[in-house]
C-alpha positions in Angstrom: 6.7 -12.0 68.8 9.3 -9.6 67.4 9.2 -7.4 64.4 9.2 -7.2 60.7 11.3 -10.4 60.2 8.8 -12.5 62.1 5.8 -11.0 60.2 7.6 -11.4 56.9 8.4 -15.0 57.6 4.7 -15.8 58.5 3.0 -14.0 55.7 5.3 -14.8 52.9 4.6 -18.5 53.6 0.9 -17.8 52.7 -0.2 -18.3 49.1 0.1 -15.4 46.7 1.6 -13.0 49.2 4.1 -10.4 48.2 6.0 -7.7 50.1 5.5 -4.2 48.8 7.7 -1.2 49.8 5.4 1.5 51.1 5.1 5.1 52.0 6.6 6.5 55.1 9.0 3.6 55.5 6.2 1.1 56.2 6.4 -2.4 54.8 3.2 -3.7 53.2 2.1 -7.2 52.4 -0.6 -7.9 49.9 -2.3 -10.8 48.2 -4.7 -10.8 45.2 -3.7 -7.2 44.7 -4.9 -6.0 48.1 -3.0 -5.0 51.2 -3.9 -7.2 54.3 -1.2 -6.1 56.7 1.7 -3.7 57.2 4.5 -3.1 59.7 5.5 0.4 60.7 9.0 1.7 60.0 10.1 1.4 63.6 8.8 -2.2 63.6 6.9 -1.7 66.8 3.4 -2.1 65.4 1.6 -3.9 62.7 -1.8 -3.0 61.2 -3.8 -6.1 60.5 -7.0 -6.5 58.5 -9.9 -8.1 60.5 -13.7 -8.1 60.7 -15.2 -5.3 62.8 -16.4 -7.8 65.3 -12.9 -9.3 65.7 -11.4 -5.8 66.1 -13.8 -5.0 68.9 -13.2 -8.3 70.7 -9.4 -8.0 70.5 -9.4 -4.5 71.8 -11.7 -5.3 74.7 -9.8 -8.5 75.6 -6.2 -7.0 75.5 -6.0 -3.2 75.2 -2.3 -3.3 76.0 -1.7 -5.4 72.9 -4.5 -4.3 70.5 -6.0 -0.9 69.6 -8.4 0.0 66.9 -7.1 1.2 63.5 -9.5 2.5 60.9 -12.7 0.8 59.8 -14.1 0.5 56.3 -17.1 -1.5 55.3 -17.1 -4.8 57.1 -13.5 -4.5 58.1 -12.0 -3.1 61.2 -8.2 -2.9 61.1 -6.3 -3.7 64.3 -3.1 -2.1 65.5 -0.9 -4.8 67.1 1.9 -4.1 69.5 4.5 -6.6 68.2 6.5 -6.8 71.4 3.4 -7.7 73.4 1.7 -10.3 71.2 2.5 -14.0 71.3 3.8 -15.6 68.1 0.9 -18.0 67.8 -1.6 -15.3 68.3 0.0 -13.1 65.7 0.3 -15.9 63.2 -3.4 -16.6 63.6 -4.3 -13.0 63.1 -2.1 -12.7 60.0 -3.6 -16.0 58.6 -7.1 -14.7 59.1 -6.3 -11.4 57.4 -4.9 -13.3 54.5 -8.0 -15.5 54.3 -10.2 -12.4 54.3 -8.3 -11.1 51.3 -6.9 -14.0 49.2 -8.7 -15.0 46.0 -7.3 -18.1 44.3 -6.3 -17.5 40.6 -9.0 -18.5 38.2 -8.4 -21.5 36.0 -8.6 -21.0 32.3 
């Protein structure tokens, strides 16, 4: 896939997504006020929000590409090796992370 530029291009096309400078040189992306992915300073890995079941399935299927991040509640974050993942696969993961997080604005 690549690195930060590819992740940025994919997620900034999703509704309500903004880039947020982060700690330790990481680049964060959030929607609806909540972070759903970030890329490390060296641009080698991304941490992507997923359901715990998806985290387990990805790690079991391709441990050279995916490793477990932390888990909280129903979510299990996935560490993605950006040089090893296909563009379509990463776009799908980022889209799902966004879907898990995005809340459309309320109409008044």
